[in-house]
Structures are given as structure tokens and as C-alpha cells.
C-alpha positions in Angstrom: -40.6 -43.5 -19.6 -43.1 -40.4 -18.8 -43.0 -38.9 -15.6 -46.5 -37.4 -14.4 -47.3 -33.5 -13.6 -47.4 -33.1 -10.0 -51.1 -31.6 -9.2 -52.0 -28.5 -8.0 -52.7 -30.2 -4.6 -48.7 -31.0 -4.3 -46.5 -28.7 -1.8 -45.4 -25.8 -3.5 -41.6 -25.7 -5.2 -40.4 -23.6 -2.5 -41.4 -25.8 0.3 -40.5 -29.2 -1.6 -37.1 -27.9 -2.5 -36.4 -26.8 1.4 -37.5 -30.7 2.1 -34.8 -31.8 -0.2 -31.9 -29.8 0.5 -32.1 -29.2 4.2 -32.9 -27.3 7.2 -33.6 -23.6 5.4 -32.7 -20.8 7.5 -35.4 -17.9 7.0 -34.4 -15.0 5.2 -35.1 -11.4 7.0 -38.0 -10.0 5.4 -37.7 -7.4 3.2 -38.9 -3.8 2.6 -42.8 -4.1 2.1 -46.0 -3.3 3.9 -46.7 -3.9 7.1 -48.6 -6.7 8.1 -52.5 -6.3 9.5 -52.9 -6.2 13.1 -55.8 -8.9 12.6 -53.3 -11.5 10.7 -51.9 -14.0 13.6 -48.2 -14.7 13.8 -47.1 -17.9 11.7 -46.4 -21.0 13.7 -43.1 -22.2 14.3 -41.6 -24.5 12.1 -39.9 -27.7 13.4 -36.4 -28.6 11.9 -36.5 -31.1 9.3 -33.4 -33.2 8.9 -32.4 -34.8 5.3 -29.1 -36.8 4.2 -27.7 -37.4 1.2 -28.8 -35.3 -1.9 -31.5 -34.8 -4.4 -30.3 -37.1 -7.2 -29.7 -39.7 -5.2 -32.8 -39.7 -3.5 -34.5 -39.5 -7.4 -32.3 -42.5 -8.5 -33.6 -44.5 -5.0 -37.1 -43.2 -5.9 -37.0 -44.4 -9.6 -34.9 -47.3 -9.5 -35.5 -49.2 -6.8 -39.5 -49.8 -7.7 -38.7 -50.4 -11.2 -36.1 -52.9 -10.2 -38.3 -54.6 -8.2 -41.0 -54.7 -10.6 -38.8 -56.1 -13.4 -37.1 -58.7 -11.3 -40.3 -59.9 -10.1 -42.1 -59.9 -13.9 -39.0 -61.7 -15.1 -38.8 -64.2 -12.1 -42.5 -65.2 -13.1 -42.3 -65.4 -16.4 -39.0 -67.3 -16.2 -40.6 -69.9 -13.4 -43.7 -70.3 -15.8 -41.4 -70.8 -18.8 -39.4 -73.3 -17.1 -42.2 -75.3 -15.4 -43.8 -75.5 -18.9 -40.9 -76.9 -20.7 -40.7 -79.3 -17.4 -44.3 -80.5 -18.3 -43.7 -80.8 -22.0 -40.4 -82.7 -21.6 -42.0 -85.4 -19.1 -45.3 -85.7 -21.3 -43.5 -86.6 -24.3 -41.9 -89.1 -22.6 -44.1 -90.8 -20.8 -46.4 -90.9 -23.7 -43.7 -92.7 -25.5 -43.2 -95.3 -23.1 -47.5 -95.8 -23.0 -47.2 -95.8 -26.8 -44.5 -98.3 -26.5 -46.4 -100.4 -23.8 -49.5 -100.8 -25.8 -48.1 -101.5 -29.0 -46.2 -104.8 -27.5 -49.0 -106.3 -25.3 -49.5 -109.1 -27.5 -46.2 -110.0 -28.8 -45.2 -109.5 -24.9 -47.4 -112.1 -24.1 -46.5 -114.2 -27.3 -43.4 -114.0 -26.7 -42.3 -112.7 -29.9 -39.1 -110.9 -29.3 -38.9 -110.2 -33.1 -42.3 -107.8 -33.1 -41.1 -106.3 -29.4 -37.4 -105.3 -31.3 -39.3 -104.1 -34.0 -41.8 -101.8 -31.5 -38.3 -101.0 -29.7 -36.8 -99.8 -32.8 -40.0 -97.9 -34.1 -40.0 -95.7 -30.9 -36.4 -94.9 -31.7 -36.8 -93.7 -35.1 -39.5 -90.9 -33.7 -36.6 -89.2 -32.3 -37.8 -88.3 -29.1 -36.5 -91.0 -27.0 -32.6 -92.5 -26.9 -33.1 -95.5 -25.4 -36.0 -98.4 -25.0 -36.3 -101.4 -22.8 -39.4 -104.0 -22.5 -38.9 -106.7 -20.3 -41.5 -109.3 -18.1 -41.1 -111.4 -15.4 -40.8 -114.4 -17.7 -37.5 -113.2 -18.7 -38.1 -111.5 -22.0 -35.7 -108.3 -22.2 -36.1 -106.5 -25.5 -33.7 -103.4 -25.7 -33.1 -100.5 -28.2 -30.5 -97.5 -28.7 -27.4 -97.4 -27.3 -26.2 -97.9 -23.3 -24.5 -95.2 -22.2 -22.2 -95.9 -19.2 -23.9 -92.5 -17.4 -27.5 -92.1 -16.5 -27.1 -88.5 -15.3 -28.1 -87.2 -18.8 -31.1 -89.7 -19.3 -34.4 -89.3 -17.7 -36.7 -92.7 -17.3 -40.1 -92.7 -18.2 -42.0 -96.2 -17.0 -45.2 -97.7 -18.3 -46.5 -101.1 -17.2 -47.6 -103.6 -20.7 -51.3 -104.6 -20.0 -53.4 -106.9 -22.2 -56.3 -105.5 -23.0 -59.1 -105.8 -25.8 -58.2 -104.0 -29.1 -60.9 -101.9 -28.8 -60.2 -100.4 -25.4 -56.4 -100.4 -26.4 -55.1 -96.9 -26.6 -51.6 -95.7 -26.2 -52.5 -92.4 -24.7 -54.9 -93.9 -22.1 -53.8 -92.3 -18.5 -52.0 -94.1 -15.9 -54.0 -96.4 -13.8 -56.5 -96.9 -16.7 -57.0 -100.3 -16.6 -60.0 -102.3 -15.9 -60.9 -104.6 -13.1 -59.1 -107.4 -13.5 -56.2 -106.6 -16.0 -52.7 -107.3 -14.7 -49.6 -105.9 -15.9 -47.5 -108.2 -17.8 -44.4 -106.4 -18.4 -42.8 -103.4 -18.0 -41.7 -100.7 -21.0 -38.8 -98.4 -19.8 -38.1 -95.2 -21.9 -35.0 -92.9 -21.2 -35.0 -89.5 -22.8 -31.6 -87.0 -23.4 -31.6 -84.4 -21.1 -29.1 -82.4 -23.0 -31.7 -80.3 -25.3 -33.8 -79.7 -22.5 -30.7 -78.2 -20.2 -30.2 -76.0 -23.4 -33.4 -74.7 -23.4 -33.9 -74.2 -20.1 -30.5 -72.3 -19.8 -31.5 -70.1 -22.7 -34.9 -69.6 -21.0 -32.6 -68.3 -17.6 -30.4 -66.3 -19.6 -33.0 -64.6 -21.9 -35.3 -63.6 -18.5 -31.8 -62.3 -17.1 -31.5 -60.2 -20.2 -34.8 -58.7 -20.1 -34.3 -58.0 -16.5 -31.2 -56.3 -17.1 -32.9 -54.4 -20.1 -35.3 -53.4 -18.1 -33.1 -52.0 -15.1 -30.8 -50.1 -17.6 -33.9 -48.9 -19.2 -35.0 -47.5 -15.7 -31.7 -46.3 -14.7 -31.6 -44.0 -18.0 -35.2 -42.7 -17.1 -34.3 -42.1 -14.1 -31.1 -40.3 -14.1 -32.6 -38.2 -17.2 -35.4 -37.1 -14.9 -32.9 -37.2 -11.5 -30.9 -34.6 -14.2 -33.5 -32.2 -15.6 -34.7 -32.1 -12.0 -31.5 -31.3 -9.9 -29.9 -29.1 -12.6 -32.0 -26.1 -12.1 -32.3 -26.8 -8.3 -28.6 -26.4 -8.4 -28.7 -23.1 -10.6 -30.8 -21.5 -7.8 -28.7 -22.7 -5.3 -25.6 -21.4 -7.1 -27.6 -18.2 -7.5 -28.7 -18.1 -4.0 -25.1 -18.5 -2.7 -23.4 -15.8 -4.8 -27.0 -13.4 -3.5 -25.4 -14.4 -0.2 -22.1 -13.3 -1.2 -23.0 -10.3 -2.3 -23.3 -10.7 -6.2 -27.3 -9.4 -6.7 -26.4 -9.4 -10.6 -26.0 -13.3 -10.7 -29.7 -14.5 -12.3 -30.7 -18.1 -12.1 -31.6 -18.7 -15.8 -34.1 -21.0 -15.7 -36.9 -20.7 -17.9 -40.1 -22.8 -18.9 -39.8 -24.6 -22.0 -43.4 -26.4 -22.2 -46.6 -24.4 -23.1 -49.1 -26.9 -21.2 -48.3 -25.5 -17.6 -46.0 -23.7 -15.5 -43.1 -25.6 -14.1 -42.7 -25.3 -10.1 -39.0 -25.2 -10.5 -39.2 -22.3 -13.4 -41.7 -20.6 -10.8 -39.1 -20.8 -8.3 -36.2 -19.7 -10.5 -38.3 -16.8 -11.5 -39.1 -15.6 -7.8 -35.3 -16.2 -7.0 -34.3 -13.7 -10.0 -36.9 -11.4 -8.7 -35.5 -11.4 -5.2 -32.1 -11.0 -7.1 -33.3 -8.0 -8.7 -35.2 -6.3 -5.9 -31.8 -6.7 -3.9 -29.6 -5.2 -6.7 -31.9 -2.2 -6.7 -32.0 -2.0 -2.9 -28.1 -2.1 -2.8 -27.7 0.3 -5.7 -30.5 2.9 -3.9 -27.8 2.0 -0.2 -24.7 2.9 -2.2 -26.0 6.2 -3.5 -27.3 7.1 -0.2 -23.9 5.9 1.5 -22.2 7.9 -1.3 -24.0 10.7 -0.8 -23.6 10.8 3.2 -20.1 10.3 2.5 -19.9 12.9 0.4 -21.6 15.5 3.0 -19.3 13.8 6.0 -16.2 14.5 3.7 -17.4 17.9 3.0 -18.1 18.8 6.8 -14.4 16.9 7.8 -12.8 19.2 5.3 -14.8 22.3 6.6 -13.8 21.5 10.0 -10.3 20.7 9.2 -9.7 24.0 7.3 -11.4 25.6 10.9 -9.2 23.7 12.3 -6.2 24.8 10.5 -7.5 28.7 10.6 -7.6 28.8 14.4 -4.2 27.3 14.7 -3.0 30.0 12.3 -4.7 32.1 14.2 -3.7 31.1 17.6 0.2 31.1 16.1 0.0 34.3 14.7 -1.8 35.9 17.8 0.2 34.1 20.0 3.3 35.1 18.2 2.1 39.1 17.7 1.3 39.4 21.3 4.3 37.5 22.6 6.8 39.7 21.2 5.1 42.9 23.2 4.7 41.0 26.4 8.6 39.8 26.2 9.7 43.1 25.9 7.1 44.4 28.8 8.4 41.7 31.2 12.0 42.3 30.7 11.1 46.6 31.2 8.9 46.1 34.1 11.8 43.5 36.0 14.5 46.5 35.0 12.0 48.9 36.5 11.0 47.0 39.7 14.4 47.7 41.8 14.6 51.4 41.0 10.6 52.0 41.5 9.9 54.2 44.3 7.4 53.7 47.0 4.6 55.1 45.2 5.5 53.8 41.6 6.2 49.6 43.0 2.2 49.1 43.7 1.4 50.3 40.2 4.7 48.3 38.6 3.8 45.1 40.6 0.0 45.3 38.9 1.5 45.7 36.0 3.8 42.5 36.4 0.8 41.1 37.5 -1.2 41.6 34.6 1.9 40.7 32.3 2.2 37.4 34.3 -1.2 36.4 33.4 -1.3 37.1 30.1 1.8 34.9 29.8 -0.1 32.3 31.9 -2.8 32.3 28.7 -0.1 32.7 26.3 1.6 29.7 27.8 -1.7 27.7 28.1 -2.0 28.6 24.2 1.5 27.3 23.6 0.4 23.9 25.6 -2.7 23.1 23.6 -0.5 24.0 20.6 1.9 21.6 21.0 -0.7 18.8 22.1 -2.4 19.4 18.7 0.9 19.1 17.2 1.9 16.0 18.8 5.3 17.2 19.0 5.2 16.1 22.7 6.6 12.7 23.4 6.0 11.0 27.0 8.7 9.3 28.5 7.6 6.5 30.4 9.0 5.7 33.7 8.0 4.1 36.9 6.9 7.0 39.4 5.7 6.6 42.6 2.7 8.3 43.8 3.9 9.3 47.4 6.9 11.6 45.9 4.5 12.6 43.3 1.6 13.5 45.9 4.6 15.3 48.0 5.4 17.4 45.4 1.5 18.5 44.3 1.1 19.2 48.0 4.0 21.7 48.6 3.2 23.4 45.9 -1.0 23.6 46.5 -0.8 23.6 50.4 -0.7 27.9 50.6 -3.6 28.1 48.0 -5.3 25.6 49.9 -4.9 27.2 53.0 -5.7 30.6 51.4 -9.2 29.0 50.5 -9.8 27.7 53.9 -10.0 24.0 52.4 -8.7 21.1 53.8 -6.5 19.3 51.1 -5.9 15.5 51.9 -4.1 13.2 49.9 -4.1 9.2 49.4 -1.6 7.2 47.5 -1.3 4.2 49.7 2.2 3.0 48.6 1.2 2.6 45.0 3.1 3.8 41.4 2.4 3.7 38.2 4.1 3.7 34.6 3.5 7.2 32.8 5.2 9.9 32.4 6.0 11.9 35.8 5.9 15.9 34.6 2.5 15.2 32.3 0.8 13.1 35.4 1.8 15.8 37.6 0.4 18.6 35.0 -2.9 16.6 35.4 -3.4 16.0 38.8 -2.4 19.8 39.6 -4.8 21.1 37.2 -7.3 19.0 38.6 -6.4 20.3 42.3 -6.1 23.6 41.1 -9.3 23.4 39.6 -10.8 21.6 42.7 -9.6 24.2 45.2 -11.2 26.8 43.1 -14.6 25.7 43.2 -14.4 24.1 46.8 -17.0 26.0 49.5 -15.0 27.2 52.5 -14.3 24.5 55.0 -14.4 21.8 52.2 -12.2 19.2 51.4 -10.4 18.1 48.5 -9.2 14.5 48.4 -6.8 13.0 45.8 -6.8 9.2 45.9 -5.1 6.0 44.1 -7.0 3.1 44.2 -6.5 -0.4 42.5 -8.9 -1.0 39.6 -9.0 -3.8 36.9 -6.9 -1.8 34.6 -4.3 -0.7 37.1 -4.2 2.2 39.5 -7.4 5.0 39.3 -6.4 8.4 40.3 -9.4 10.2 41.7 -9.5 13.9 42.5 -12.9 14.4 44.6 -14.3 17.7 46.3 -17.4 18.7 47.7 -18.2 21.5 45.9 -21.6 23.1 44.1 -21.0 20.1 41.4 -21.5 20.3 37.8 -24.9 20.1 36.0 -25.2 17.4 33.3 -25.7 19.8 30.4 -22.3 21.2 31.2 -20.0 17.8 32.0 -20.2 17.0 28.2 -18.7 20.4 27.3 -16.0 21.0 30.6 -13.0 19.6 28.7 -13.9 22.2 25.7 -11.4 25.5 25.5 -12.1 28.8 27.2 -16.0 26.8 28.5 -16.1 28.0 32.4 -19.3 26.9 34.1 -19.6 29.7 36.7 -17.1 32.3 35.4 -19.4 34.4 33.2 -18.0 37.8 34.2 -14.3 36.1 32.8 -12.5 36.8 35.7 -8.7 36.2 34.9 -8.0 35.1 38.7 -10.6 32.3 38.3 -8.4 30.7 35.3 -9.1 30.6 31.2 -10.9 28.0 31.0 -8.4 25.9 29.0 -7.1 23.6 32.0 -9.2 20.6 31.7 -8.7 21.3 27.9 -4.9 20.8 28.4 -5.7 18.1 30.5 -7.5 16.0 28.6 -5.1 16.4 25.6 -2.7 15.0 28.4 -4.3 11.8 29.3 -5.1 11.1 25.7 -1.1 11.4 24.8 -0.7 8.7 28.1 -3.1 6.3 26.9 -6.1 7.1 29.1 -9.2 9.4 29.5 -10.7 11.5 32.1 -13.9 10.7 33.6 -16.0 12.9 35.3 -19.2 12.0 38.0 -20.7 14.9 39.3 -24.1 16.3 40.6 -25.5 19.3 41.9 -24.8 20.0 45.5 -22.9 16.9 45.2 -19.6 17.7 44.6 -17.5 16.2 41.6 -15.1 13.5 41.1 -12.6 13.7 37.8 -10.6 10.2 37.6 -8.4 8.4 35.0 -6.6 5.0 35.3 -2.9 4.3 34.5 -0.6 1.0 34.2 0.3 -0.1 37.6 4.4 -0.7 38.7 5.9 -1.9 41.8 6.8 0.6 44.1 9.7 -1.3 44.7 11.0 -0.8 41.2 10.5 3.0 41.1 13.9 5.1 40.6 14.4 7.5 43.9 14.3 11.2 42.9 17.7 12.8 42.0 19.0 15.5 44.8 18.0 19.0 44.0 20.8 20.8 42.2 23.3 22.9 43.8 22.6 26.6 44.1 23.2 28.7 41.1 26.3 31.0 40.7 26.2 34.5 40.1 26.1 35.7 36.5 29.0 37.9 36.3 30.9 38.1 33.4 28.4 35.6 31.3 29.1 36.5 27.5 25.8 36.4 26.0 24.7 37.4 22.3 21.2 38.5 21.7 19.6 38.5 18.1 16.5 40.1 17.4 14.8 42.5 15.1 12.4 44.2 17.5 14.4 47.1 19.2 12.2 47.4 22.1 13.3 43.3 23.0 16.5 44.3 22.3 16.7 47.1 24.9 14.9 45.3 27.7 17.4 42.3 27.1 20.5 44.4 27.2 19.2 46.5 30.6 18.0 43.2 32.1 21.2 41.0 31.7 23.5 43.7 32.4 21.7 44.1 35.7 22.7 40.4 36.0 26.3 41.1 35.3 26.3 39.8 32.2 28.3 41.1 29.2 25.6 41.8 26.5 26.0 42.0 22.4 23.1 42.4 20.7 22.5 42.4 17.1 19.6 42.4 14.7 19.8 40.2 11.5 21.1 36.5 11.3 23.5 36.6 9.0 25.5 39.8 11.2 25.2 37.2 14.4 26.5 34.2 12.0 29.7 36.6 11.0 30.1 37.4 15.1 30.1 33.9 16.0 32.6 32.9 13.1 35.3 35.8 14.1 36.4 33.6 16.9 37.6 36.7 19.0 35.0 36.5 21.3 33.6 33.1 23.2 30.2 33.4 24.0 28.4 31.4 26.8 25.1 31.8 25.6 23.5 32.7 22.3 19.6 34.0 22.6 18.1 34.1 19.0 14.5 35.0 18.0 13.0 32.9 15.6 11.4 35.2 13.0 14.2 37.8 11.9 14.0 40.6 9.6 14.2 39.8 6.1 14.9 36.5 5.3 16.6 35.9 8.6 16.1 32.6 10.0 16.9 32.1 14.1 17.4 28.1 13.3 20.4 29.1 11.1 21.7 31.3 13.6 21.4 28.4 16.9 22.9 25.7 13.9 25.8 28.1 13.4 26.3 28.5 16.7 26.2 24.6 17.7 28.6 24.1 15.1 31.1 27.3 15.5 31.0 27.6 18.9 29.6 24.1 20.5 30.1 25.4 24.1 27.8 27.9 24.1 24.5 27.5 25.0 22.1 28.1 21.9 18.6 29.1 22.6 15.4 30.1 20.6 13.3 32.7 22.0 10.5 32.4 19.8 6.6 33.6 19.9 5.7 31.2 17.3 3.5 28.1 18.5 2.3 27.0 14.9 2.4 23.4 14.6 4.6 23.5 12.1 7.0 25.5 13.6 6.8 23.2 16.8 7.7 20.2 14.6 10.3 22.0 13.2 11.9 23.1 15.9 11.7 19.6 17.4 13.0 17.3 14.8 16.1 19.9 14.4 16.6 19.1 18.6 16.6 23.2 19.1 16.1 24.2 22.7 13.1 27.0 22.8 12.2 29.1 25.2 8.5 30.6 24.6 8.3 34.2 24.7 7.2 35.8 27.1 10.1 34.5 29.2 9.7 34.7 32.4 12.5 36.8 33.9 13.1 34.4 36.7 12.9 31.6 34.0 15.8 33.1 32.1 18.2 33.5 34.8 17.4 30.1 36.2 18.5 28.4 33.1 21.5 30.9 32.1 22.6 30.6 35.9 22.2 26.7 35.9 24.4 27.0 32.4 27.0 29.2 34.0 27.5 26.4 36.8 27.8 23.7 34.5 30.4 25.5 32.2 32.2 26.3 35.6 32.6 22.7 36.3 
């Protein structure tokens, strides 16, 4: 069965496939020239809902009409054939009856039975009837042929016997053609067997049904071939579109036009899909190339940034160590000179001590940043009462607030948080110090806590000059100060907010700033809330330290100035001091067992290949009762990680004499207990 090619007036292939396949989502527009301003936007398409699949639709479209036509034609021809057989069967039977009636009129009228018998037998010999009966009302009855017990297979035909002239006797005259005045003198009955007729009728029905089935089978095969011819390219196109959606832009439809009489719509659709795939593949290659270039540039810049950060860390570590060594010695000597200074010398010594303390604060801040960058600090998360924390901070900053003539207000509202108490104290303390520094005379600094969706929000507010928006993004950078262009060290070094930001990140929060010029500033961060009833009360303060008289100390350092300063300062405190310059000598002294040391103070970097960590490990092993402390100016991330992993106690140079005295006094008290 041939299929007509669609005309040019039919729908395009893409629209036809969309109508058959189902709802179509419009793909994103590919890069191309922008539409002209005069073109109107396309009208929105209504959703077209389809069911089933294309192959079934084609089956229904082809098979159902063919089946209907085949059944109608077969039924009509079969019915005509059966009517023809019926008419011929009846006509033959009726003709025989008439012929017998015409031939038996005179014999029946004369009562010649032998002649009537001959006529009946002659009719049987023709083979068209199986039985003949001739009778009249006078009692004449002649039969020929077997008498069957069942008349179900026989059909009877009757014809009256009339006496007519010879010229008018006609065996094939139609019924009722007797002339006026002719009366029937008898009746002829013929019987035909319907077996052959029934067989022929059945054969005709079977032939009709066979023809219908052959027509249906031919239609099914033709439509199936046509459905495959249409559905296979569409399935190829569908699989290609699915592969393109999955990102496999190298897949192609592989459908080409095989004829020469024109262009097949499905081939055009497949060609368009292939061109779209080629364009997408080209765009992806271009995008990947651009991504690779951007990634290479980003990696290069990241490597440069990491190298710069490492260089800065190494510089800070080296500068910190190189500065802490003489600064530590200066602090020891200044603290030793202060008791014996005269009245004229004392102001200069105090000013020198103040300068040393400023340098120590700066180096401590640098050390804090190095520790935070090295991630050697681990928060000890506990339940902290804000009331107790604010009381401690109020005692620490009350004098500074009075000196700056600023009202310092605290509002804890009975709340508690889950965090590291020391780190939280450092953040709030730095923010309060910064607020007191920038608050005007008679101004107010408010530290408040309030509930929020994420927990407890702690805010530090002031009504100072505020921060311009241009500076708000940089105030958390190191050494960045807004209103200290002259770098007055009494106004800080620009490291407080940088340290606060790093500690806040370590605690899992972030400090946000809300400020405007002449409207004050608000620094806030949020911490997880805790129930105030679950907060463990603070331990009572330790007992007053005992004197250091008789405390045996071993000082290990390769700097003669530090050794002299340490010996002088510890001797003033009543300690028994022994100084060595190398690690091997210190380990030898610890291993003799002649002297039991109460404290071992050792530098990290010793002369030659000496390492202070080896001395500390030897002190822990040989004299476990001694307080082993590493005193160093090295603050690099690698050094801090190593000391943390080894569990080494560290005092960072320059060590404030008060801090060292408190540590030794606490050790003496514990040892005495």
C-alpha cells in the first residue's frame, strides 16, 4: 500500500512531532542576533495533551479504516453471492415443478397413471430434484424418488396443473399466467436437496471471511511498516535530545534522506537536531576552554596569595622572634633596675618600661593572630553566664570608662550562652575597649544581650562619630585604623578587630557592623543559647601566692643578656638560679640527680643544633616534678602546631615579670601542698 507524501501545506515536522509526542517545553534561546524592535512577541501556546504513542496512533489510523472498508466490501459481496445462490436454487426448483405440471396436464386429466409416472421419473433423471409428487382431487397420486423421513434437508416447490391448449402450453410460463376460465386440475410438488446448496453457501462465507482476513493482514503489515518507518526516526531524534539534555553533545541522530524526489520532514528534523548538537558541542568546548583559562588564572592567583600569606607568616614569625629576644632581656633588666632607681632616674625607667609594655602588647597581638591563623587554638565549649562575664569585664574596664568620661552600661537579662568563656571575654573586651576609645565625652557604651531566632545576640553599642561605609569593609583587616593616621600607639595598633573576627570564626559566628557617620556604631554577633540554671558557678580565686625564696630554677638560653637578666631578676625574688647555654648541658644537669629543680625555663632555639623541646621532654622524663616551661619568641604556625601536639607549656617573649612571678608562685604553692 502506497503512502502519499504530505504536501507543502501540512504542518512542519517539528510541530507535528510536538503534537504527537506530548507537551513540549521550549528550549532556552541560543545565542544569536537580537530580534528587531518591530517584531511582536509570539502568542503563548496552549498546552496540548496527548495520550498513547505514535506507533499505536498510526496503527489505529491505518488499520481501522482498512478493516472497516474490507469488512464492508466483503460483507456486501458475500451477501450478493448468497442472494444469487438462493435465487438460482429457487428458480431451478420452481422451473422443474412448472415443467412437470405442463407435461402432466393431459395425463392427469385422463387419469393415465403410467404416463404420469414416466413424467415424474423423467424429472428425476434430470438430477435437479430428488422427489416428485403429482396429485389431484380425484384421488390420483403419483410419486417418484425416495421418501425421506426428514424434510429438514429438502425444499419444496409447487405448481398447479392446468388444462390448456397445446399452443399455449409452456413449461416456463410464469405463475398465474393461466387464461381466464382455466382452472387447476391437479398439483405438482417437487423437492430439492439443500445439502449442496448449503455447502456452496458455507464455501462462499468462508471465502468472504478469508478475503477479509487477507485484506486486514495486508493492511496491518502495510501500516506496521509505515509506523516503523515514521517511529524509528522519531525515536532516534528523541534519544538524541535526551543525550543532549544529559550533556552528551557528541551524539547525532544518524537519520538521512534516502529518496531523490524531495526532502523528508523527519530527515529535516533530524538534520536540525544534529546542527543544534554541533552548536551546543562547540559552545561547550568554548565554555570549557574559558573555564580552564579562568581556573588557571584563579589557581595562579591563589598560589600567589598563599605564597604571600606564607611569606607574611614567615616574616611575622622571624620578626617576632628577633624582636622578642632583646625585648625580653630589656624587660628583665628594667624590672631589675626599677627597685634601685633614684628619684631622677625613676621617671625615665618607668617611661622605658611603658614603651616595653607597648611593644609587648603589639607582639602579643601578632602572636594571637599567628595562633588563630595556625588553628592551634581549640575552643572549650561550656555554658557561660553572661551576668558573671559582664561583671568581670565591668571590673576590667570601669576605670578606663571613668577616665574617658563615658558611661558603661551592661544588660545581660539573665541569659547564658554555649561558647568558650575566655574567647568570648576577649571578643567583648576588645569591642568594649574600641567603643570606649571612640565614644565622645559624656557618651554611653551599652553592652546588651537579647534573644534572637539563632540564639543570643550580643551587641556593643556606642554613640560616637560612627564609621563611614567606605571603611566598614576594611576595619577587620590587620593594622587598619580609621582615625589614627598619626599611628598613636596609645590608640591601639589596629589588630583588635582582626583578632575578634578570627576568634568569632573559631566560635562559629560572625561579627556584623551597623554604623553611620555621627550616629554611632553597633558591633553584634550571635551565639547558641543555654539555660542559666545549667551554668556551673565559677571556682573561687586561688589562695595568695607564697614567696619564691629557695625555689631552684634552671634557665637555658644562648643569649647572654637574657641569662644575665633572668639571673638578676630571679635572684631578687629569692630563687636559686643556675644558667646554661646549650641543650646538651641542660640535659646533663637534669640527669645527674644531684639537684632537684623546681622549674626549668628553656628557650626554643638554642646554639648549634640544640632544640628546647628536647630539653623540655628530658625534664619531663628525668624530673617529672619540675615545672618545664618553654620560653620563646618564635610564633610561626609550624612551631605552634608542634608545641600543641607535644603538650608543651609556652611563655611567649617578652615575658612580663609579673606573669613569670605568678606562674612560679603558683607552682611553688602547688608543690608545697
